C-alpha positions as CSV (number, residue, x, y, z in Angstrom):
1,M,95.0,132.9,96.2
2,T,96.8,131.8,99.3
3,R,95.8,132.2,102.9
4,N,98.3,135.1,103.5
5,Q,97.0,137.0,100.4
6,L,93.4,136.6,101.6
7,V,94.3,137.8,105.1
8,K,96.3,140.7,103.8
9,S,93.5,141.9,101.5
10,I,91.0,141.7,104.4
11,V,93.4,143.6,106.7
12,E,93.8,146.4,104.1
13,E,90.0,146.6,103.7
14,T,89.3,146.8,107.4
15,G,92.0,149.3,108.2
16,Y,94.1,147.0,110.4
17,D,91.3,146.6,113.0
18,K,92.1,143.2,114.6
19,E,88.6,142.6,115.9
20,M,87.0,143.4,112.6
21,V,89.6,141.1,110.8
22,A,88.6,138.2,113.2
23,N,84.9,138.8,112.4
24,V,85.5,138.8,108.7
25,L,87.6,135.7,108.7
26,E,85.0,133.9,110.8
27,S,82.2,135.0,108.5
28,F,84.1,134.0,105.4
29,E,85.4,130.7,106.7
30,Y,84.5,128.9,103.5
31,K,86.9,131.2,101.6
32,V,89.6,130.7,104.1
33,M,89.3,127.0,103.8
34,D,89.4,127.3,100.1
35,A,92.6,129.3,100.3
36,I,94.2,126.8,102.6
37,A,93.3,123.9,100.3
38,T,94.7,125.6,97.2
39,E,97.9,127.1,98.5
40,D,101.3,125.7,97.4
41,T,101.9,123.6,100.6
42,L,98.9,121.3,101.0
43,Q,97.8,120.9,104.6
44,F,96.8,117.2,104.3
45,A,98.6,114.1,103.3
46,F,98.0,110.5,102.6
47,G,99.7,108.5,105.3
48,K,99.0,105.3,107.1
49,F,95.6,104.0,108.2
50,W,96.2,101.3,110.8
51,G,99.7,100.8,109.2
52,E,100.6,98.0,106.8
53,T,100.0,94.7,108.5
54,K,101.2,91.2,107.7
55,D,98.1,89.7,109.3
56,P,95.4,90.0,106.6
57,Y,92.7,88.8,109.0
58,K,93.1,92.1,110.9
59,I,91.9,94.0,107.8
60,T,88.1,93.8,107.7
61,G,85.1,95.9,107.0
62,F,85.0,98.8,104.6
63,Y,88.8,98.7,103.9
64,S,89.2,94.9,103.6
65,T,89.5,95.1,99.7
66,F,92.5,97.4,99.8
67,E,95.9,95.7,99.5
68,K,97.7,98.5,101.3
69,I,95.5,100.6,103.6
70,R,96.3,104.3,103.9
71,A,94.3,107.4,104.5
72,L,94.8,111.1,105.5
73,E,97.6,112.2,107.8
74,G,99.5,115.4,106.6
75,W,101.3,116.7,103.5
76,S,104.3,117.9,105.4
77,Q,106.8,117.1,102.7
78,A,104.7,118.1,99.7
79,K,106.3,121.6,99.5
80,L,109.7,120.0,98.7
81,G,108.1,118.5,95.6
82,Y,108.7,114.9,96.6
83,P,106.9,113.4,99.6
84,H,108.1,110.5,101.8
85,F,104.8,108.6,101.7
86,K,103.0,106.4,99.2
87,F,99.8,107.3,97.5
88,S,97.1,104.7,97.3
89,K,93.5,104.1,96.3
90,Q,92.4,105.6,99.6
91,A,93.7,108.9,98.3
92,L,91.2,109.0,95.5
93,I,88.1,108.9,97.7
94,C,89.4,111.5,100.2
95,L,86.7,114.0,101.1
96,K,89.0,116.8,102.2
97,V,91.5,117.1,99.3
98,R,91.0,115.8,95.8
99,P,94.5,115.0,94.5
100,R,93.4,113.9,91.0
101,E,92.0,117.4,90.4
102,Y,95.0,119.1,92.0
103,F,97.5,117.2,89.9
104,E,95.6,117.9,86.7
105,Q,96.1,121.6,87.0
106,P,98.7,123.0,84.6
107,E,101.0,124.3,87.3
108,N,101.0,120.9,89.1
109,R,100.7,118.5,86.2
110,Y,104.4,118.2,85.4
111,T,106.0,118.1,88.9
112,S,107.8,115.2,90.5
113,L,105.0,115.0,93.1
114,A,102.4,114.6,90.3
115,R,104.4,111.9,88.6
116,K,104.8,110.0,91.8
117,F,101.0,110.2,92.4
118,R,100.3,108.8,88.9
119,K,102.9,106.0,89.3
120,D,101.7,104.9,92.8
121,L,98.0,104.7,91.6
122,N,98.7,103.2,88.2
123,I,97.2,106.2,86.4
124,P,98.4,106.4,82.8
125,E,101.3,108.8,82.2
126,I,100.5,112.1,80.6
127,A,101.0,112.5,76.8
128,E,104.0,114.9,77.2
129,Y,106.0,112.2,79.2
130,K,104.7,109.0,77.6
131,D,107.4,108.2,75.0
132,L,110.4,110.0,76.6
133,P,113.3,108.2,78.3
134,E,113.5,108.1,82.1
135,E,116.4,110.6,82.3
136,K,114.6,113.1,80.2
137,I,111.4,112.8,82.3
138,E,113.3,113.4,85.5
139,E,115.0,116.4,84.0
140,L,111.6,117.9,83.0
141,C,110.2,117.1,86.4
142,K,113.0,119.0,88.1
143,Q,112.4,122.0,85.8
144,A,108.7,122.0,86.8
145,D,109.6,121.7,90.5
146,V,111.9,124.8,90.1
147,E,109.3,126.8,88.3
148,K,106.7,126.0,91.0
149,H,108.8,126.1,94.2
150,G,111.9,128.1,93.1
151,E,115.6,127.2,93.3
152,I,116.7,125.2,96.4
153,S,119.5,126.9,98.3
154,S,122.9,125.2,98.4
155,S,122.6,124.5,102.1
156,R,119.2,122.9,101.6
157,A,120.5,120.8,98.8
158,R,123.4,119.6,100.9
159,F,121.0,118.7,103.7
160,L,118.7,116.8,101.3
161,R,121.7,114.8,99.9
162,R,122.9,113.9,103.3
163,H,119.3,113.0,104.4
164,N,118.7,110.8,101.3
165,N,122.1,109.0,101.7
166,W,121.3,108.3,105.3
167,N,117.9,107.0,104.4
168,K,119.4,104.7,101.8
169,K,122.0,103.3,104.3
170,R,119.3,102.8,106.9
171,D,117.0,101.0,104.5
172,A,119.8,98.8,103.2
173,A,120.7,97.8,106.7
174,R,117.1,97.1,107.6
175,D,116.6,95.0,104.5
176,E,119.7,93.0,105.3
177,I,118.4,92.2,108.8
178,K,115.0,91.2,107.5
179,A,116.6,89.0,104.8
180,K,118.7,87.2,107.4
181,I,115.7,86.6,109.6
182,L,113.7,85.2,106.7
183,I,116.5,82.9,105.6
184,D,117.0,81.6,109.2
185,E,113.2,80.9,109.4
186,D,113.3,79.1,106.0
187,L,116.3,76.9,107.1
188,Q,114.5,76.1,110.4
189,K,111.4,75.1,108.4
190,Q,113.6,72.7,106.3
191,R,115.0,71.2,109.4
192,D,111.4,70.7,110.8
193,N,110.5,68.9,107.6
194,G,113.3,66.3,108.1
195,V,116.1,67.7,105.9
196,A,119.6,66.8,107.0
197,E,121.9,69.6,108.1
198,E,124.3,69.0,105.2
199,D,121.4,69.0,102.7
200,L,120.0,72.4,103.7
201,V,119.6,74.9,100.9
202,V,119.8,78.7,101.2
203,R,117.1,79.8,98.8
204,P,117.0,83.3,97.2
205,I,115.2,85.9,99.3
206,E,112.7,86.5,96.4
207,E,111.5,83.0,96.6
208,I,111.1,83.1,100.3
209,K,109.1,86.3,100.2
210,A,106.9,84.9,97.4
211,D,106.1,81.8,99.6
212,K,105.4,84.1,102.6
213,E,103.0,86.1,100.5
214,K,101.2,82.9,99.4
215,E,100.9,81.9,103.1
216,W,99.4,85.3,104.1
217,I,96.9,85.1,101.2
218,A,95.9,81.6,102.2
219,I,95.4,82.7,105.8
220,N,93.3,85.6,104.7
221,E,91.1,83.5,102.4
222,Q,90.6,80.8,105.1
223,F,89.7,83.4,107.7
224,K,87.1,84.9,105.3
225,K,85.5,81.5,104.8
226,D,85.4,80.7,108.5
227,N,84.1,84.0,109.6
228,A,81.9,85.1,106.6
229,D,78.8,85.9,108.7
230,W,80.8,87.9,111.3
231,L,82.6,89.9,108.6
232,R,79.3,90.7,106.8
233,E,77.7,91.9,110.1
234,R,80.8,94.0,110.9
235,E,80.8,95.7,107.5
236,E,77.1,96.5,107.7
237,R,77.7,98.0,111.2
238,Y,80.5,100.1,109.8
239,K,78.4,101.3,106.8
240,K,75.6,102.4,109.1
241,H,78.0,104.3,111.3
242,Y,79.7,105.9,108.3
243,Y,76.4,107.1,106.9
244,K,75.4,108.5,110.3
245,V,78.7,110.4,110.5
246,Q,78.1,111.8,107.0
247,E,74.6,113.0,107.9
248,R,75.8,114.6,111.1
249,E,78.6,116.4,109.2
250,A,76.2,117.6,106.6
251,Q,73.9,118.9,109.3
252,K,76.7,120.7,111.1
253,T,77.8,122.3,107.8
254,A,74.3,123.6,107.1
255,E,74.0,125.0,110.6
256,R,77.4,126.7,110.3
257,E,76.7,128.3,107.0
258,E,73.4,129.6,108.3
259,R,75.1,131.0,111.4
260,F,77.9,132.6,109.3
261,S,75.3,134.1,106.9
262,Q,73.5,135.7,109.8
263,L,76.8,137.0,111.3
264,R,77.9,138.6,108.1
265,K,74.6,140.4,107.8
266,E,74.7,141.6,111.4
267,N,78.3,142.7,111.5
268,L,79.1,143.9,108.0
269,G,76.0,144.8,106.1
270,E,74.9,143.7,102.6
271,D,76.6,146.6,100.7
272,Y,80.0,145.9,102.3
273,L,79.7,142.2,101.6
274,D,79.0,142.8,97.9
275,E,82.1,145.0,97.7
276,L,84.3,142.4,99.4
277,D,83.0,139.7,97.1
278,D,83.9,141.8,94.1
279,D,87.4,142.4,95.5
280,Y,87.9,138.7,96.2
281,E,86.9,137.8,92.6
282,D,89.3,140.5,91.2
283,L,92.2,139.0,93.3
284,N,91.5,135.6,91.8
């Protein structure tokens, strides 16, 4: 049941009285939130948390064990069936939306978005796709996307093609610039080590990136050794703060539920509430 269907059913029950609709929606906030969380376009996404950094020593505390640190931001592209963000381990411990449960539902299990989620998090592929070739899997994912979201209009398809082609060109140009910078740095390092100009070697970009990654790992390990006590204290402080926030949120939720319960009884009455609950269950 989507948010619009819930509002429509309440409007029909209340006789299009705007003030009464507002009171009902406020008193049934938990059902409104449930409708928002389960409608086709999810309202949350897994985006960047502090961004991706090349300085491992900046990643400390509760998140220091994650290679790529990401958390919630907004599922703006999820309705298209293929988002422009990368899922990560942080998605699995999200308190607002549970993507693993969402993508295990039959209507979401076979879509491109679900396959990307499993691929990004190294979750085993479902049995239906396990032994099929890549082309066949993509075809089945497209069919599932069409069944869930409907056919994409021709104008929308043209826009997506142009958008994807532009993204590919932009990424290729960006990678070319980054590769040139890394090669220049590697050549300068060879000069600093005493290599003559005629003996300089332009190494493959893959080797240069592998060496850079080893340097970053070494910096991170050395920083952890030199600042072990400070890191431990910082993590303990964060955990204390995290638990305090959780307790405060739980207390606010309990107070809100008690207030809404009282509001429902005062404004609507027990008999009307029972009828509305029955209608809500029938719609589901």
